[in-house]
C-alpha positions in Angstrom: -38.6 -58.3 15.5 -40.6 -57.1 18.6 -42.2 -54.0 16.7 -43.7 -56.4 14.3 -45.6 -58.4 17.0 -49.3 -57.7 17.4 -50.2 -57.0 20.9 -53.7 -59.0 20.3 -51.9 -62.2 18.8 -52.1 -65.0 21.4 -48.7 -66.9 22.2 -48.3 -70.2 24.0 -45.1 -72.0 25.3 -43.2 -74.3 22.9 -44.4 -77.7 24.2 -40.8 -79.3 23.3 -39.0 -77.2 25.9 -38.2 -79.0 29.2 -38.7 -76.3 32.1 -38.2 -76.3 35.8 -38.1 -73.6 38.5 -34.8 -73.2 40.3 -34.7 -70.7 43.2 -37.7 -68.7 41.9 -36.5 -68.4 38.4 -37.4 -70.6 35.4 -34.6 -72.5 33.6 -35.6 -74.2 30.2 -33.8 -76.5 27.8 -34.4 -77.2 24.2 -33.5 -80.9 23.6 -33.5 -80.4 19.8 -31.3 -77.4 19.7 -29.3 -78.3 22.9 -29.8 -74.6 24.2 -30.6 -73.4 27.7 -32.6 -70.5 28.5 -32.9 -68.6 31.8 -35.7 -66.3 32.9 -35.6 -63.9 35.9 -38.7 -63.4 38.4 -40.8 -61.5 35.9 -39.7 -63.6 32.8 -40.7 -66.7 34.9 -44.1 -65.1 35.6 -44.7 -64.5 31.9 -43.6 -68.2 31.4 -46.4 -69.3 34.1 -48.9 -67.0 32.5 -48.3 -68.6 29.1 -49.2 -72.1 30.4 -52.5 -71.2 28.5 -52.3 -68.9 25.4 -52.3 -65.3 26.1 -51.9 -61.9 24.2 -49.2 -59.3 25.0 -52.2 -57.2 26.1 -53.6 -60.0 28.5 -50.1 -60.5 29.8 -49.5 -56.7 30.3 -52.8 -56.5 32.4 -51.8 -59.2 34.8 -48.3 -57.8 35.0 -49.3 -54.4 35.9 -51.4 -55.7 38.7 -48.6 -57.8 40.2 -45.6 -55.4 39.6 -44.8 -51.8 40.0 -44.8 -50.9 36.4 -46.7 -48.5 34.2 -48.6 -49.7 31.1 -46.3 -47.9 28.5 -43.2 -49.4 30.1 -44.9 -52.9 30.5 -46.1 -53.1 26.9 -42.6 -52.0 25.6 -40.8 -54.5 27.7 -43.0 -57.5 27.2 -43.3 -56.8 23.4 -39.2 -56.9 23.3 -39.2 -59.8 25.6 -41.8 -61.8 23.5 -40.0 -60.9 20.3 -36.8 -62.5 21.8 -38.8 -65.6 23.0 -40.3 -66.0 19.6 -37.0 -65.7 17.7 -35.5 -68.3 20.1 -38.5 -70.6 19.5 -39.4 -70.4 23.2 -42.8 -69.4 22.4 -45.1 -69.5 19.4 -48.2 -67.7 18.0 -51.3 -69.8 18.3 
């Protein structure tokens, strides 16, 4: 699905998820689905950045400043990650 994502589309968190930080990582639960999701440090940072709607491009611009990653690798990995989150209903286009 990630190849179908437009890097300019803005995404936001699904407001129906309950999320908390545990030891520097984000843990989320979908009460409707009864599913848990865990995010590592970079995934947690993306979750923080999606507190307000953001595009893949905007996320990558910020992540490139904060992490040791080149633009192409960042864009590829964020598109893949966003595709997975979108499929799971963790984020949604807005």
